[in-house]
C-alpha positions in Angstrom: 15.8 173.7 20.4 14.2 170.2 20.0 15.6 169.0 23.3 13.6 171.6 25.3 10.3 170.7 26.9 8.5 173.3 28.9 6.8 170.6 31.0 9.7 170.7 33.5 9.2 174.5 34.1 5.4 174.9 33.7 3.8 177.2 36.2 6.9 178.8 37.6 7.4 182.5 38.3 8.3 183.3 34.7 5.1 181.6 33.4 3.1 183.8 35.8 4.5 187.0 34.3 4.3 185.7 30.7 0.7 184.6 30.7 -0.8 187.4 32.6 0.9 190.2 30.7 0.2 188.4 27.4 -3.5 188.4 28.2 -3.4 192.1 29.1 -1.8 192.9 25.7 -4.4 191.0 23.8 -7.2 192.6 25.8 -5.8 196.0 25.0 -5.7 195.2 21.3 -9.3 193.9 21.4 -10.6 197.3 22.5 -10.9 197.8 18.8 -13.6 195.7 17.1 -11.5 195.0 14.0 -10.2 191.4 13.3 -6.7 190.4 14.4 -4.3 187.6 13.7 -2.2 186.0 16.5 0.9 183.9 16.1 2.4 181.8 18.9 5.8 180.9 17.6 7.0 178.5 20.3 3.7 177.0 21.4 4.7 173.9 23.2 1.8 171.6 24.1 -0.4 174.5 25.3 -1.7 172.8 28.4 0.5 171.2 31.0 -0.2 168.5 33.6 1.5 169.5 36.8 0.9 166.0 38.2 3.1 164.5 35.4 6.6 163.3 36.3 8.2 166.1 34.2 6.6 168.9 36.3 7.0 166.9 39.5 10.8 166.4 39.0 11.7 170.1 39.6 8.4 171.4 41.2 9.1 174.8 39.7 5.4 175.6 39.9 6.0 176.1 43.6 7.7 179.4 42.7 4.6 180.6 40.8 1.1 179.3 40.5 1.2 177.3 43.8 2.0 180.5 45.7 -0.6 182.6 44.1 -3.5 180.2 43.7 -4.5 180.0 47.4 -4.9 183.8 47.6 -8.6 184.7 47.8 -9.4 188.4 47.2 -12.7 189.9 46.2 -11.2 192.6 44.0 -8.5 191.6 41.5 -6.9 193.4 38.6 -8.5 192.4 35.3 -5.4 190.5 34.1 -5.4 188.4 37.3 -9.1 187.7 37.0 -8.6 186.5 33.4 -5.7 184.3 34.3 -7.5 182.7 37.2 -10.7 182.1 35.2 -8.7 180.3 32.5 -7.1 178.0 35.0 -10.5 177.3 36.6 -12.0 176.5 33.2 -9.4 173.7 32.8 -9.9 172.4 36.4 -13.7 172.1 37.0 -13.1 170.1 40.2 -10.8 172.7 41.6 -7.0 173.2 41.9 -4.6 174.0 39.1 -3.1 170.7 38.0 -4.1 171.3 34.4 -2.2 174.5 33.7 -2.9 176.5 30.5 0.1 177.9 28.7 0.4 180.9 26.4 -1.4 179.1 23.5 -4.3 178.4 25.7 -4.5 182.0 26.8 -4.5 183.2 23.2 -7.1 180.6 22.2 -9.4 181.5 25.0 -9.4 185.1 23.9 -10.2 184.5 20.2 -13.2 186.4 19.0 -15.3 185.2 16.0 -13.4 187.4 13.7 -9.9 186.6 15.0 -7.4 183.9 13.9 -4.6 182.1 15.7 -1.6 180.1 14.4 0.6 178.1 16.7 4.0 176.6 15.8 6.3 174.0 17.3 9.0 171.8 15.9 9.2 169.3 18.8 7.3 166.1 17.6 5.8 165.2 21.0 4.9 168.8 21.9 3.3 169.4 18.5 1.3 166.2 18.7 0.0 167.1 22.2 -0.8 170.7 21.0 -2.8 169.5 18.0 -4.6 166.9 20.1 -5.4 169.3 22.9 -6.9 172.0 20.7 -8.3 170.1 17.8 -11.9 171.2 18.7 -11.0 174.9 18.4 -12.1 176.8 15.4 -10.0 179.6 13.8 -6.9 177.9 15.1 -4.2 176.4 12.8 -1.2 174.2 13.8 2.2 174.4 12.1 5.1 172.1 12.6 7.7 174.5 11.4 10.4 176.9 12.5 9.0 180.0 14.3 11.3 182.4 12.5 10.3 181.0 9.1 6.7 181.6 9.9 7.2 185.3 10.3 8.0 185.7 6.6 5.3 183.2 5.6 2.4 184.7 7.7 3.2 188.4 7.8 1.7 190.8 7.0 -1.7 189.1 7.8 -4.9 189.7 5.8 -6.4 191.2 9.0 -3.8 194.0 8.9 -3.7 193.8 12.7 -1.7 191.2 14.6 0.1 190.0 17.7 3.3 187.9 17.3 4.5 186.1 20.5 8.0 184.6 20.7 9.4 182.9 23.8 12.2 180.6 22.7 14.0 178.5 25.2 17.2 180.6 24.9 19.3 177.5 25.5 21.5 178.7 22.7 23.3 182.0 23.6 22.8 183.2 20.1 19.0 183.1 20.5 18.9 186.5 22.1 20.3 188.2 19.0 18.5 186.0 16.6 15.0 186.8 17.9 15.7 190.5 17.8 17.1 190.3 14.3 14.1 188.2 13.1 11.7 190.9 14.3 13.8 193.7 12.9 13.8 191.9 9.6 10.0 191.5 9.3 9.1 194.8 10.9 9.4 196.9 7.7 6.8 194.6 6.1 4.4 194.8 9.1 4.9 197.9 11.1 1.4 197.8 12.6 2.2 194.5 14.4 2.5 194.1 18.2 5.5 191.9 18.9 6.0 190.4 22.3 9.2 188.7 23.3 9.7 186.9 26.6 13.2 186.4 27.9 14.9 184.8 31.0 17.1 186.7 33.5 20.1 184.4 34.1 23.5 185.0 35.8 25.2 185.3 32.4 23.2 188.4 31.7 22.8 187.6 28.0 19.5 189.6 27.9 21.8 192.6 27.3 22.5 191.1 23.8 18.7 191.2 23.1 18.5 194.9 24.2 21.5 195.9 22.1 20.2 194.2 19.0 16.8 196.0 19.4 18.4 199.3 20.0 20.4 199.0 16.8 17.3 198.3 14.8 15.0 200.9 13.4 12.2 199.8 15.7 10.9 202.3 18.2 8.3 202.1 21.0 9.6 199.1 22.8 8.3 198.6 26.3 10.4 196.5 28.8 8.7 194.7 31.7 10.8 192.7 34.2 10.3 190.8 37.4 13.0 189.1 39.5 13.4 187.8 43.0 15.1 185.2 45.2 14.2 181.7 44.0 16.5 179.1 45.7 17.6 176.1 43.6 16.7 177.9 40.4 19.2 179.4 38.0 16.6 181.7 36.5 16.0 184.4 39.1 13.6 186.4 36.9 12.3 187.1 33.5 11.1 189.9 31.3 9.1 190.8 28.2 9.7 193.3 25.4 6.6 194.6 23.7 7.0 196.4 20.4 4.1 198.8 19.8 2.3 198.1 23.1 -1.4 199.0 22.9 -2.1 202.1 24.8 -5.2 200.6 26.4 -3.1 197.7 27.8 -0.6 199.7 29.7 -2.6 200.6 32.8 -3.7 196.9 33.1 -0.2 195.6 32.8 1.0 197.9 35.6 -1.9 196.8 37.8 -1.1 193.1 37.0 2.6 193.5 37.7 2.0 195.3 41.0 -0.3 192.5 42.2 2.0 189.7 41.2 5.0 191.5 42.8 3.1 192.0 46.1 1.9 188.4 46.4 4.8 186.6 44.8 7.9 188.6 45.7 6.8 190.9 48.6 9.7 193.1 49.8 12.4 190.7 48.4 12.1 191.2 44.7 12.2 193.8 41.9 9.8 194.6 39.1 9.7 197.4 36.6 7.9 198.8 33.5 10.0 201.2 31.4 10.8 202.0 27.8 13.7 200.3 26.2 13.3 202.5 23.2 10.9 205.3 22.8 10.0 207.4 19.8 
């Protein structure tokens, strides 16, 4: 929805799960040398200023990056190392006030043979996205509907690809819409890895997402979730569905989730990795 701006929520507990797991998925796919295409359907501005008034209004980053950043450990899971290194690259003087989003994670992992397309319809978000990443090569920007781009860009010439969709879910019909959009394009690009992020809210509408996927012909859908007690926030957790998860990524995702759970939730939260649908 055009009213949604992620700046108010940047760096919260859901962002932690989203960006670290997304990096693990890409790394798993890149165990193969062959080129790949990546699509970020709801890119936003890509990099967020946590000192800006939007982020300062709700301080949601206190539930995520602000809790984890001070932790100093010599040995970290690969996914945590990748996430921290990306934040450090945007903050050469220290801290985490310039926070990379999903688009920044994908852009940082582009190899010379890979290609990335990022979409957003919000005028201010799109302008900031294009301005912030204008120097990146192999990176195209598209001010168009995310679901429309699935038909326009898939299957890609590279024959391998990752499609990442994390709509705002402000519209209750979005849960079913995102599942139906993937189910619609899947027969044309069965080799794709599709990643969907979703919030866990009191209304429990993520069950609509699960039902829609289970009714489709798609198999091999991994479900990752993390939830806890976050006072003053309606969203108490979030999850990710991964269609065709790369085998090489699964051990890393488990290690990343375990580390985040331990340091962000402790004994007062829940996390899981299980199959929503399995062949």
